C-alpha positions in Angstrom: 14.6 -9.6 -1.0 16.7 -12.6 -0.1 14.4 -15.2 1.6 15.3 -18.2 3.6 12.4 -20.6 4.0 11.5 -23.3 6.6 10.3 -26.7 5.3 6.7 -25.9 6.2 6.8 -22.8 3.9 7.1 -20.2 6.6 9.7 -17.5 6.1 12.7 -17.9 8.3 14.3 -14.6 7.2 13.9 -11.9 4.7 16.8 -9.5 4.0 17.3 -6.6 1.7 20.2 -6.1 -0.7 21.3 -2.6 0.3 23.5 -2.2 -2.8 20.4 -1.9 -5.1 19.3 1.5 -3.9 20.9 3.4 -6.8 20.9 6.5 -4.5 17.1 6.9 -4.6 16.0 8.6 -1.3 12.7 6.6 -1.3 14.4 3.3 -1.8 14.7 2.3 1.9 11.0 2.8 2.5 10.1 0.8 -0.6 12.5 -2.0 0.2 11.2 -2.3 3.8 7.6 -2.4 2.5 8.6 -5.3 0.2 10.4 -7.1 3.0 7.3 -6.7 5.3 5.1 -8.0 2.4 7.1 -11.2 2.3 7.0 -11.7 6.0 3.2 -11.0 6.1 2.6 -13.6 3.3 4.2 -16.3 5.4 3.6 -19.2 5.1 4.1 -19.2 1.3 2.7 -22.0 -0.8 5.6 -23.8 -2.3 5.4 -26.3 -5.2 4.6 -29.7 -3.8 6.5 -31.4 -6.7 9.8 -29.6 -5.8 12.1 -30.7 -3.0 12.7 -28.3 -0.1 16.3 -27.8 -1.3 14.9 -26.2 -4.6 13.2 -23.4 -2.7 14.9 -23.2 0.7 16.6 -20.0 -0.4 15.4 -17.6 -3.1 15.6 -14.0 -4.2 12.3 -12.2 -4.8 12.5 -9.2 -7.1 9.9 -6.4 -6.7 9.5 -3.9 -9.5 7.6 -0.7 -8.6 6.8 0.1 -12.2 5.1 -3.2 -12.7 3.3 -2.9 -9.4 1.9 0.5 -10.5 1.0 -0.7 -14.0 3.6 1.3 -15.9 
């Protein structure tokens, strides 16, 4: 999930890289769940010792196997 942040830690936008689906029919549902999780977590706590430019844009990678404990 590509995330663009506001200086206060709130999520400005969260977009999904559609090219990473690998043809899995369940991928759109999973990807949208991840995007909603990012939006619901807003505002995120960002490191106070890092300047805004260091975390203004980031990519969050979700791994379903790790989330399920595999």
